[in-house]
C-alpha positions as CSV (number, residue, x, y, z in Angstrom):
1,M,-11.8,-37.3,5.4
2,Q,-11.1,-36.3,1.8
3,A,-10.2,-33.1,-0.2
4,I,-11.4,-32.0,-3.6
5,I,-9.4,-29.4,-5.4
6,L,-11.0,-27.6,-8.3
7,A,-8.3,-26.9,-11.0
8,A,-10.0,-26.9,-14.3
9,G,-10.1,-23.1,-15.1
10,M,-8.0,-21.4,-17.8
11,G,-6.8,-18.4,-16.0
12,R,-7.0,-16.0,-18.9
13,R,-6.5,-12.9,-16.9
14,L,-3.1,-14.0,-15.8
15,G,-2.0,-13.6,-19.3
16,E,1.4,-15.2,-20.2
17,Y,1.7,-16.8,-16.8
18,T,-1.1,-19.3,-17.8
19,R,-0.2,-19.6,-21.5
20,E,1.4,-23.0,-21.0
21,N,0.1,-24.0,-17.6
22,T,-3.1,-23.8,-15.5
23,K,-3.4,-21.3,-12.7
24,C,-2.3,-23.7,-9.8
25,M,0.9,-24.2,-11.7
26,V,1.9,-20.5,-11.3
27,P,4.6,-19.9,-8.8
28,V,4.4,-17.5,-6.0
29,N,7.9,-16.5,-4.7
30,G,9.1,-19.6,-6.4
31,V,6.7,-22.0,-5.0
32,R,3.8,-23.3,-7.3
33,L,0.3,-22.8,-5.9
34,I,-0.4,-26.5,-6.3
35,D,2.7,-27.5,-4.3
36,R,1.8,-25.1,-1.6
37,L,-1.6,-26.4,-1.3
38,L,-0.9,-30.2,-1.6
39,R,1.8,-29.8,1.3
40,Q,-0.9,-28.1,3.4
41,L,-3.3,-30.8,2.7
42,L,-0.9,-33.7,3.1
43,R,-0.2,-32.7,6.6
44,Q,-3.7,-33.8,7.5
45,P,-4.9,-37.5,7.7
46,L,-6.8,-37.3,4.4
47,R,-8.0,-40.6,2.7
48,R,-7.4,-39.1,-0.6
49,I,-7.2,-35.9,-2.7
50,I,-9.1,-35.5,-5.8
51,I,-8.1,-32.9,-8.3
52,V,-10.5,-31.9,-10.9
53,V,-8.4,-30.7,-14.0
54,G,-9.3,-29.2,-17.3
55,Y,-7.1,-26.5,-19.1
56,K,-3.6,-28.0,-19.5
57,G,-4.7,-30.8,-17.4
58,Q,-2.3,-33.5,-18.7
59,A,0.6,-31.3,-17.8
60,L,-0.9,-30.9,-14.2
61,R,-1.4,-34.7,-13.9
62,H,2.2,-35.3,-15.0
63,Y,3.7,-32.9,-12.7
64,V,1.8,-34.0,-9.6
65,A,2.3,-37.7,-10.3
66,E,6.1,-37.1,-10.5
67,A,6.3,-34.8,-7.5
68,Y,4.0,-36.8,-5.2
69,P,4.4,-40.4,-6.2
70,D,3.2,-42.1,-3.0
71,S,0.5,-39.8,-2.1
72,P,-3.2,-40.7,-2.3
73,I,-4.0,-38.3,-5.2
74,E,-6.7,-39.0,-7.8
75,F,-7.9,-37.0,-10.8
76,A,-11.1,-36.1,-12.5
77,E,-11.3,-34.5,-15.9
78,N,-13.5,-31.6,-17.0
79,P,-13.4,-32.0,-20.9
80,I,-15.4,-28.8,-21.5
81,Y,-13.6,-26.4,-19.1
82,D,-13.7,-23.7,-21.8
83,R,-17.5,-23.7,-21.8
84,T,-18.4,-24.3,-18.1
85,N,-17.7,-22.9,-14.7
86,N,-16.8,-24.4,-11.3
87,I,-20.2,-25.9,-10.8
88,Y,-19.7,-28.4,-13.5
89,S,-16.2,-29.3,-12.2
90,L,-17.8,-30.2,-8.8
91,A,-20.7,-31.9,-10.4
92,L,-18.2,-34.3,-12.2
93,V,-17.2,-35.7,-8.7
94,K,-20.6,-35.4,-7.0
95,D,-20.5,-39.2,-6.4
96,R,-17.2,-39.0,-4.6
97,L,-18.4,-36.0,-2.7
98,Q,-20.9,-38.2,-1.0
99,E,-18.4,-40.9,0.0
100,D,-16.7,-39.0,2.8
101,D,-16.5,-35.8,4.7
102,T,-14.8,-33.4,2.3
103,L,-12.6,-30.3,2.3
104,L,-13.4,-28.3,-0.9
105,V,-10.6,-26.0,-2.1
106,E,-10.2,-23.9,-5.0
107,S,-6.7,-24.1,-6.6
108,D,-6.0,-20.4,-7.2
109,L,-5.8,-19.6,-3.5
110,I,-2.7,-18.9,-1.3
111,F,-3.3,-18.9,2.4
112,S,-1.8,-19.2,5.8
113,D,-0.8,-22.8,7.0
114,R,-3.1,-22.5,9.9
115,L,-6.4,-22.3,7.8
116,I,-6.7,-26.0,7.0
117,P,-6.2,-27.1,10.7
118,M,-8.7,-24.4,11.7
119,M,-11.2,-26.0,9.4
120,V,-10.4,-29.6,10.2
121,E,-10.4,-29.1,14.0
122,N,-13.5,-27.1,14.2
123,P,-16.5,-29.3,15.5
124,Y,-19.1,-28.0,13.0
125,P,-19.5,-30.5,10.3
126,N,-20.3,-28.0,7.6
127,L,-18.3,-24.9,7.5
128,A,-17.1,-22.1,5.3
129,L,-14.1,-20.0,5.9
130,V,-15.0,-16.4,5.7
131,A,-13.0,-13.1,6.0
132,K,-14.5,-9.6,6.8
133,Y,-15.0,-7.7,3.5
134,E,-12.1,-5.5,2.3
135,S,-12.0,-3.4,-0.9
136,W,-9.8,-5.9,-2.9
137,M,-12.3,-8.7,-2.5
138,D,-14.4,-9.9,-5.3
139,G,-16.9,-12.7,-5.9
140,T,-19.3,-14.3,-3.6
141,M,-20.1,-12.5,-0.2
142,V,-22.2,-13.8,2.7
143,R,-24.0,-12.5,5.7
144,I,-23.8,-14.3,9.0
145,D,-25.8,-14.0,12.2
146,D,-24.6,-13.9,15.8
147,D,-24.5,-17.7,15.9
148,H,-22.0,-17.9,13.0
149,N,-24.8,-19.2,10.6
150,I,-24.6,-18.2,6.9
151,V,-28.0,-16.7,6.5
152,N,-27.4,-15.4,2.9
153,F,-25.1,-15.7,-0.1
154,I,-24.6,-12.4,-1.9
155,S,-24.0,-12.6,-5.6
156,K,-22.0,-10.0,-7.7
157,D,-25.1,-8.4,-9.0
158,A,-26.7,-8.2,-5.6
159,F,-23.7,-6.6,-4.0
160,N,-24.5,-3.3,-2.4
161,Y,-21.5,-0.9,-1.2
162,A,-23.9,0.7,1.3
163,E,-24.1,-2.6,3.1
164,A,-20.5,-3.8,2.4
165,A,-19.7,-3.3,6.2
166,D,-22.0,-6.2,6.9
167,Y,-20.5,-8.6,4.4
168,Y,-18.0,-11.5,4.7
169,K,-16.1,-12.9,1.7
170,T,-15.9,-16.6,1.2
171,V,-12.3,-17.7,1.2
172,N,-13.4,-20.6,-1.1
173,I,-12.4,-23.3,1.4
174,Y,-15.3,-25.4,2.5
175,K,-16.0,-28.5,4.8
176,F,-19.0,-30.6,4.1
177,S,-20.0,-33.7,6.0
178,R,-20.9,-36.8,4.1
179,E,-24.4,-36.5,5.3
180,F,-24.9,-33.0,4.2
181,A,-23.5,-33.9,0.8
182,R,-25.7,-36.8,0.4
183,Q,-29.0,-35.4,1.8
184,K,-28.8,-31.8,0.5
185,Y,-25.8,-30.5,-1.5
186,A,-25.4,-33.3,-4.2
187,P,-29.3,-33.6,-4.8
188,F,-29.5,-29.7,-5.1
189,L,-26.5,-29.6,-7.3
190,E,-27.9,-32.0,-9.7
191,A,-31.2,-30.3,-9.8
192,Y,-29.5,-26.8,-10.2
193,T,-27.3,-27.8,-13.1
194,K,-30.3,-29.4,-15.0
195,A,-32.5,-26.3,-14.5
196,V,-29.9,-23.5,-15.0
197,G,-27.0,-25.0,-16.8
198,L,-23.3,-25.7,-16.4
199,N,-21.8,-22.1,-16.6
200,E,-22.6,-21.3,-13.1
201,Y,-20.9,-21.4,-9.6
202,Y,-21.2,-23.9,-7.0
203,E,-21.9,-21.3,-4.3
204,N,-25.3,-20.8,-5.9
205,V,-26.4,-24.1,-4.8
206,L,-25.3,-23.2,-1.2
207,R,-27.3,-20.0,-1.5
208,I,-30.5,-21.8,-2.2
209,I,-30.0,-24.2,0.5
210,S,-29.4,-21.5,2.9
211,L,-32.5,-19.6,2.0
212,L,-34.8,-22.7,2.2
213,N,-37.0,-22.5,5.4
214,G,-34.3,-20.5,7.2
215,N,-31.9,-23.5,6.8
216,H,-28.8,-23.1,8.9
217,D,-26.7,-26.3,7.9
218,L,-23.7,-24.2,7.0
219,K,-21.6,-22.3,9.6
220,A,-19.0,-19.6,9.0
221,L,-15.6,-19.5,10.5
222,E,-14.0,-16.1,10.4
223,I,-10.3,-16.2,9.7
224,G,-9.4,-13.0,11.6
225,N,-6.0,-11.7,10.6
226,E,-4.9,-14.9,9.0
227,K,-3.4,-14.1,5.5
228,W,-5.0,-15.3,2.3
229,Y,-5.3,-14.2,-1.4
230,E,-7.2,-15.3,-4.5
231,I,-5.0,-15.1,-7.5
232,D,-7.2,-14.1,-10.6
233,D,-4.8,-11.7,-12.4
234,K,-1.3,-10.3,-12.6
235,Q,-2.0,-7.7,-9.8
236,D,-3.3,-10.5,-7.5
237,L,-0.1,-12.3,-8.2
238,D,2.0,-9.4,-7.3
239,I,0.2,-8.6,-4.1
240,A,0.3,-12.3,-3.1
241,E,4.1,-12.2,-3.4
242,A,4.3,-9.4,-1.1
243,L,2.0,-10.9,1.4
244,F,3.8,-14.3,1.5
245,A,7.3,-13.1,1.0
246,D,9.9,-14.8,3.1
247,E,11.7,-12.5,5.8
248,Q,14.9,-12.1,3.6
249,D,12.7,-10.7,0.7
250,V,9.6,-9.2,2.4
251,L,11.0,-5.6,2.6
252,R,12.1,-5.4,-1.0
253,K,8.6,-6.7,-2.0
254,Y,6.9,-3.8,-0.1
255,Y,9.3,-1.0,-0.4
256,G,9.6,-1.7,-4.2
257,R,5.8,-0.9,-4.6
258,Y,6.5,2.8,-3.7
259,G,3.1,3.1,-2.3
260,G,-0.4,1.7,-3.0
261,Y,-0.4,0.2,0.4
262,W,-4.2,0.6,0.5
263,R,-4.3,-2.6,-1.4
264,F,-3.3,-4.1,2.1
265,P,-6.2,-2.8,4.2
266,Q,-5.1,-4.3,7.4
267,M,-1.5,-3.0,7.3
268,L,-0.5,0.2,9.2
269,D,1.7,2.3,6.9
270,F,4.4,4.1,9.0
271,C,6.6,4.7,5.9
272,Y,4.8,7.2,3.8
273,L,4.5,10.7,5.3
274,V,1.2,12.5,5.3
275,N,-0.9,14.6,7.6
276,P,-3.3,12.4,9.6
277,Y,-5.6,15.3,10.4
278,F,-6.4,16.7,7.1
279,P,-8.4,17.0,4.9
280,S,-11.3,17.7,7.3
281,P,-14.4,15.4,7.1
282,R,-16.3,18.3,5.7
283,M,-14.0,18.9,2.8
284,K,-14.0,15.1,2.0
285,D,-17.7,15.4,2.0
286,E,-17.6,18.3,-0.6
287,M,-15.2,16.4,-2.8
288,R,-17.2,13.1,-2.5
289,A,-20.3,15.0,-3.6
290,Q,-18.6,16.0,-6.8
291,F,-17.1,12.6,-7.5
292,D,-19.2,11.7,-10.5
293,T,-18.4,15.1,-12.3
294,L,-14.7,14.9,-11.5
295,L,-14.5,11.4,-12.7
296,T,-16.2,12.0,-16.1
297,E,-15.1,15.5,-16.9
298,Y,-11.9,16.8,-18.3
299,P,-9.6,18.9,-16.1
300,S,-8.6,22.4,-16.9
301,G,-5.4,23.2,-18.5
302,M,-2.3,24.8,-17.1
303,K,-3.5,28.4,-17.3
304,V,-6.5,27.7,-15.1
305,N,-4.5,25.4,-12.7
306,T,-1.9,28.1,-12.4
307,L,-4.6,30.6,-11.3
308,L,-5.9,28.2,-8.8
309,A,-2.4,27.4,-7.3
310,S,-1.9,31.2,-7.1
311,K,-5.1,31.6,-5.2
312,C,-4.6,28.6,-3.1
313,F,-1.0,29.1,-2.0
314,G,-0.7,33.0,-2.2
315,V,1.7,33.3,-4.9
316,S,1.4,35.4,-8.1
317,E,0.7,33.5,-11.2
318,P,3.9,34.3,-12.9
319,Y,5.8,32.9,-10.0
320,V,4.2,29.4,-9.7
321,V,3.7,26.2,-11.5
322,P,1.5,23.3,-10.3
323,G,2.8,19.9,-11.0
324,N,1.5,16.3,-11.1
325,G,3.1,15.7,-7.7
326,A,6.3,17.2,-6.7
327,A,8.1,14.4,-8.5
328,E,7.2,15.8,-12.0
329,L,8.6,19.2,-11.0
330,I,11.7,17.8,-9.5
331,K,12.6,16.1,-12.7
332,L,12.3,19.2,-14.8
333,L,14.1,21.4,-12.2
334,M,17.1,19.1,-12.1
335,E,17.3,18.9,-15.8
336,D,17.4,22.6,-15.8
337,C,20.7,22.8,-13.9
338,S,22.4,19.9,-15.8
339,E,25.6,21.8,-16.7
340,S,26.5,23.0,-13.1
341,K,27.7,21.4,-9.9
342,V,24.9,21.0,-7.4
343,G,25.3,20.9,-3.7
344,F,23.4,18.3,-1.6
345,V,23.1,17.6,2.1
346,R,22.9,13.9,3.0
347,P,21.1,12.0,4.4
348,T,18.2,13.5,2.4
349,F,15.3,12.8,0.1
350,E,17.0,11.0,-2.6
351,E,14.7,11.8,-5.5
352,Y,16.8,15.1,-6.1
353,P,20.3,13.5,-6.2
354,N,18.9,10.5,-8.2
355,R,17.8,12.9,-10.9
356,Y,21.4,14.3,-11.3
357,D,24.6,13.2,-12.7
358,W,26.5,11.9,-9.7
359,Q,29.9,13.2,-11.1
360,R,28.5,16.7,-10.7
361,Q,27.3,16.2,-7.1
362,V,29.0,17.9,-4.1
363,T,27.8,16.3,-0.9
364,F,27.9,17.7,2.7
365,V,27.4,15.2,5.6
366,P,26.9,16.5,9.1
367,R,29.5,15.0,11.4
368,N,27.3,14.6,14.5
369,A,25.2,11.7,15.8
370,D,21.8,13.4,15.2
371,Y,22.7,14.7,11.7
372,R,22.0,18.3,12.7
373,Y,23.4,21.2,10.5
374,S,22.9,24.9,10.2
375,A,23.0,27.6,7.5
376,D,26.5,28.4,8.8
377,D,27.5,24.8,8.3
378,L,26.5,25.0,4.7
379,T,28.1,28.3,3.8
380,E,31.3,27.2,5.4
381,F,31.3,23.9,3.5
382,F,30.2,25.0,0.1
383,A,32.1,28.3,0.0
384,D,34.9,27.0,-2.3
385,K,33.1,24.3,-4.0
386,G,32.1,26.1,-7.2
387,I,28.5,25.0,-7.1
388,G,25.7,26.5,-9.2
389,Q,22.7,25.2,-7.2
390,L,22.3,24.2,-3.6
391,M,19.5,21.8,-2.5
392,L,18.0,22.2,0.9
393,I,15.3,20.0,2.1
394,N,13.8,21.8,5.1
395,P,12.9,20.0,7.4
396,D,15.2,17.5,6.0
397,N,14.2,13.8,5.3
398,P,14.9,11.5,7.3
399,S,16.8,13.6,9.9
400,G,14.1,15.9,10.6
401,N,16.7,18.7,10.8
402,F,15.2,22.3,10.5
403,I,16.8,25.6,9.8
404,A,14.7,28.6,10.9
405,K,13.3,31.0,8.2
406,A,15.5,33.8,9.1
407,D,18.6,31.5,8.6
408,V,17.3,30.2,5.4
409,L,16.9,33.7,4.0
410,R,20.4,34.5,5.1
411,L,21.6,31.5,3.3
412,A,19.6,32.6,0.3
413,R,21.3,36.1,0.3
414,W,24.7,34.3,0.7
415,C,23.9,32.2,-2.4
416,G,22.6,35.2,-4.3
417,E,25.9,37.0,-3.9
418,R,27.6,34.1,-5.5
419,A,25.2,33.4,-8.2
420,I,24.1,30.1,-6.7
421,R,20.4,29.0,-7.1
422,L,19.1,27.9,-3.8
423,V,16.4,25.3,-4.0
424,V,14.3,24.9,-0.8
425,D,11.8,22.0,-0.6
426,E,9.5,22.9,2.2
427,S,7.2,20.0,1.8
428,F,7.4,19.3,5.6
429,V,7.5,22.9,6.8
430,D,3.8,23.0,7.9
431,F,4.8,20.4,10.5
432,S,7.2,22.6,12.3
433,D,6.4,24.2,15.5
434,D,5.9,27.7,14.1
435,F,4.4,26.6,10.8
436,A,2.2,29.7,10.4
437,T,5.3,31.8,9.8
438,N,7.9,29.3,8.4
439,S,6.9,29.1,4.8
440,L,8.7,30.9,2.0
441,L,5.8,31.0,-0.3
442,D,5.0,34.7,-0.6
443,D,5.6,37.3,-3.3
444,S,7.8,39.5,-1.2
445,T,10.2,36.7,-0.1
446,L,10.4,35.4,-3.7
447,E,11.1,38.9,-5.0
448,D,13.7,39.8,-2.5
449,Y,15.5,36.6,-3.3
450,P,15.3,36.0,-7.1
451,N,17.7,33.1,-7.0
452,L,15.4,31.3,-4.6
453,V,13.2,28.4,-5.8
454,V,10.6,26.9,-3.5
455,M,9.3,23.3,-3.9
456,K,6.3,22.0,-2.0
457,S,4.6,18.6,-2.2
458,I,1.0,19.1,-1.3
459,S,0.7,15.4,-0.6
460,K,2.6,15.5,2.6
461,S,1.2,18.3,4.9
462,Y,-2.2,18.4,3.3
463,G,-2.7,14.7,3.6
464,V,-3.7,14.1,-0.2
465,P,-1.0,12.0,-1.7
466,G,-3.5,10.3,-4.1
467,L,-4.2,13.7,-5.8
468,R,-0.6,14.0,-7.0
469,L,-0.2,17.7,-6.5
470,G,3.0,19.7,-6.1
471,I,4.0,23.4,-6.7
472,L,7.2,25.2,-7.7
473,A,7.5,28.8,-7.1
474,S,10.2,31.4,-7.8
475,A,10.5,35.1,-8.9
476,D,12.7,33.7,-11.7
477,K,10.0,34.0,-14.4
478,A,12.1,32.6,-17.0
479,L,12.6,29.4,-15.1
480,I,8.8,29.1,-14.2
481,A,7.9,29.8,-17.9
482,S,10.5,27.1,-19.1
483,I,9.1,24.5,-16.7
484,K,5.5,25.3,-17.7
485,K,6.4,24.8,-21.3
486,D,7.8,21.3,-20.5
487,V,4.9,19.9,-18.6
488,S,1.8,18.7,-20.2
489,I,-1.2,21.0,-20.7
490,W,-3.3,18.5,-18.7
491,N,-0.8,17.6,-16.1
492,L,-3.4,17.7,-13.3
493,N,-6.4,15.6,-12.8
494,S,-9.9,17.0,-12.0
495,F,-9.6,16.0,-8.3
496,A,-6.4,17.8,-7.8
497,E,-7.9,20.9,-9.6
498,Y,-11.0,20.7,-7.4
499,F,-8.9,20.5,-4.2
500,M,-7.4,23.7,-5.0
501,Q,-10.5,25.3,-6.0
502,I,-12.1,24.7,-2.7
503,Y,-9.2,24.6,-0.2
504,N,-9.4,28.3,1.0
505,K,-12.8,27.7,2.6
506,Y,-11.0,25.1,4.8
507,E,-7.9,27.1,5.7
508,K,-9.0,27.2,9.4
509,D,-9.5,23.5,9.4
510,Y,-5.9,23.1,8.0
511,E,-4.4,25.4,10.6
512,R,-6.2,23.3,13.3
513,A,-5.0,20.2,11.8
514,C,-1.4,21.4,11.9
515,E,-1.7,22.6,15.5
516,K,-3.1,19.1,16.6
517,F,-0.3,17.4,14.6
518,V,2.4,19.5,16.5
519,R,0.8,18.3,19.8
520,E,0.6,14.7,18.7
521,R,4.3,14.7,17.4
522,A,5.5,15.8,20.8
523,Y,3.6,13.2,22.6
524,F,4.6,10.5,20.2
525,Y,8.3,11.5,20.7
526,S,7.9,11.1,24.5
527,Q,6.4,7.6,23.8
528,L,9.1,6.4,21.4
529,Q,11.8,7.5,23.8
530,Q,10.6,4.8,26.2
531,V,11.3,2.0,23.7
532,P,14.7,0.7,25.1
533,F,16.3,-0.2,21.8
534,L,15.6,3.1,20.1
535,R,17.5,6.4,20.2
536,V,15.0,8.9,18.9
537,M,16.1,12.0,17.2
538,P,14.3,15.4,17.5
539,S,12.4,16.3,14.4
540,Q,10.3,19.3,13.1
541,A,8.8,17.0,10.3
542,N,6.2,14.3,10.5
543,Y,8.6,11.4,11.1
544,F,11.4,10.5,13.5
545,L,14.8,9.1,12.5
546,C,15.7,6.5,15.2
547,E,18.9,4.8,15.7
548,V,18.4,1.1,16.6
549,L,20.7,0.2,19.4
550,P,22.8,-3.0,19.4
551,P,22.2,-5.9,19.5
552,H,19.1,-5.1,17.5
553,R,19.2,-4.6,13.7
554,A,16.8,-2.3,12.0
555,S,15.9,-4.8,9.3
556,D,15.0,-7.5,11.9
557,I,12.8,-4.9,13.8
558,V,11.0,-3.8,10.6
559,V,10.3,-7.5,9.4
560,R,9.2,-8.5,12.9
561,M,6.9,-5.4,13.1
562,L,5.4,-6.4,9.6
563,K,5.2,-10.1,10.3
564,H,3.8,-10.0,13.9
565,H,1.9,-6.7,13.9
566,N,1.1,-6.0,10.3
567,I,2.9,-2.5,10.7
568,L,5.3,-1.3,8.0
569,T,8.2,1.0,9.0
570,R,11.2,2.1,6.9
571,D,14.7,0.6,7.4
572,C,17.0,3.5,6.6
573,S,20.3,1.8,7.4
574,L,21.6,1.9,3.9
575,K,20.6,5.4,3.1
576,P,23.5,7.5,1.7
577,G,25.0,9.9,4.5
578,L,23.9,7.8,7.5
579,D,26.8,6.1,9.5
580,P,27.2,2.6,7.7
581,N,28.3,1.3,11.2
582,R,25.0,2.0,12.8
583,Q,21.4,0.9,12.3
584,Y,18.4,3.4,11.6
585,M,14.7,3.2,11.0
586,R,12.3,6.1,10.1
587,I,8.9,6.2,11.7
588,A,6.1,8.4,10.4
589,V,3.7,10.2,12.8
590,R,0.2,9.2,12.5
591,S,-2.9,9.6,14.6
592,R,-3.0,9.0,18.4
593,E,-4.7,5.5,18.0
594,D,-2.1,4.4,15.3
595,N,1.0,5.8,17.2
596,T,-0.2,4.0,20.4
597,R,-0.5,0.6,18.4
598,L,3.0,1.0,17.0
599,V,4.6,1.9,20.4
600,E,2.9,-1.0,22.0
601,A,4.1,-3.3,19.4
602,L,7.6,-2.1,19.6
603,R,7.6,-2.7,23.4
604,K,6.5,-6.3,22.8
605,L,9.4,-7.0,20.6
606,T,12.3,-9.0,22.0
607,I,15.6,-10.0,20.5
608,H,14.5,-13.5,20.1
609,D,11.1,-12.8,18.4
C-alpha cells in the first residue's frame, strides 16, 4: 500500500500564516500539519508516500527531506497550482495511483490517530471516511444507504439545508484499490479533465462513477465521535487548536473563547448559564418566520427600544435602559462610580470588579464552607468601610447564595441611609424557588429605594444569549439618562428588539419554563450528591458550586470530562474568594437528558482515568 498527499494549494484564506509556507507547514499547537500527517502514515506498512507539491513546493521538499531522511517519501510537482485545483494534482500522479492500493489524503487536515488504522484495517477495498454533517462543515457531501454504499456526491451548488440531516461530509481521506484505480478511477479522471478542465475537484469523478448504473464500488466508513478538522482559514486553525490541545492547555483554549461553543456541535456546554426550557418552540417559530426581515432591516434606536424594554419588563421608560447584553451596561455603570470605594462580595461574577480600580475595592469573603452570607453579614462588614457603592449578585455566581427580597430591601434601606448606591444584579433571580415574587423590577420598589440600581442579563433566565440583551433599571433618572447618552443609538440588533416586541405573548410559557427548571434543579441536585468525589452546595441559580474532594483535582476532572465525554464544565479553583487550599468546579443546570449524561459521565470517572 502507498499514500498520496495533495499539498499543492496556496491557502490564501489563512493570510499571513501561508505567506511564506504552504498550508501543511502551518503549525497547530506547535506541530506542523505535515509532521502530524507523516507520523500517522509512517506507522503503517506503506511502500511509499507521494507528496504532490506546488505553492512553496521547494521549501516543503527541503523540510521533509531533512526531517524524514530515511523514509520512503517521493514528490510530484504541480507547476500551475495557481490556475488548477486538486483534480490536476491527482491527475499528475494517476500512473502511480494505478501501481498499488492507495491512501489518498489532503494535507490541510488534522485528525485523530485512530482514523488511518480504521481505514487500513477495514476489509472494504475502496473506502471514504465520512462524518455526519454538522454546521461547520463545507465542501463535498455524500448520501449513503443502509449498506454503507455512497449513492451520491452532493456538490456545494446542490446542497439543500432542508435535507442536511441526511448528509455526510467526506473527511477527504480515501482508500482505493489498485484495480479500482486502474479500471475505473484513472480512466474517468483522464476523461473528465479533458472534457471539463483542470480547475475542478477529484470528488467530481467519484460522483460520476457512483451514479453510473447504480455503481457501488465506494463504501463509506463513518468516523463517529473521532475528532477531525479541515483547516481552510484562520477560524478553522483556531478551532483546530482547541480540539487538539494537549491536556495542559485544553482548558485555556476553550475558556479563552468566552462562548461560541456552537462551533463544537458535539460538545455539551455545562459552563455557560442559560434557561434550557425557554424560549418556547412557538416563540422560536415566530422569530424564525421574521428572520429575513430582521436580518436585512435596521433596528430601531434607543427611544423605541426603551419603550419595548419598559413594556416587556414592567418598568417605566425613564427608569430603564436596554443594553447590548448586560456587559455593555456593567462597563458604563462601573465607570460612573470611579471616584468612590465599591464593596464586593467574593467569590462572585468577576466582570464587575474587573471593571473597577482594584485599589478602591473593598471585599467581603464569607468564612464558611458553602460561601453563604446574609444581608446582616454585609451590613456588619461594610458599616465602617466608607464605600459609595455596594455590589450584590443575587443569586451569586458561583456560590448560588440567595438573599430573600425582603432582606435585600432592608439592605437597600440601610444603604440609602448612608448614601450608598446598592447595585443588585438579579440575572439569575428567575431561577429561584419563589421566582414570581423575587424580582426587584417594578416602579414602586425602584421609587421607594432611589439609591437602588437593578441589573438583569436577559441571556441567562430567558435562554437567549445570542441576542445580547440586558437591562439596567433605577429611579435615579439622572443615572439612567447618563447611561443612555453613553450607549450607541443602535446598540441593539433587530433580533433582540423583536424578542422584546413579542415576549409578552409568551409570558405564561416563560413562567412554566421557570417552574420546570426549579423542579429539574432539585432533581439534578439529588443526582449530583451521589457522585462520591463531589460536595454539592445548595443553589438558587442555574448552576451548582461543587467542592472536588481529595485526592481528585478539579482541573483533572474537567479535562477528563472533556477528553472522554466531550462535556465542558468550569474549573473554579482559582476564582478569587474561594479557599485556595480546596478544589472547586461549577456545573450548570441543563435539560434532564443532558444532566443525566453528565452525571453518568462523572460516575464513570476514576482517579486513574
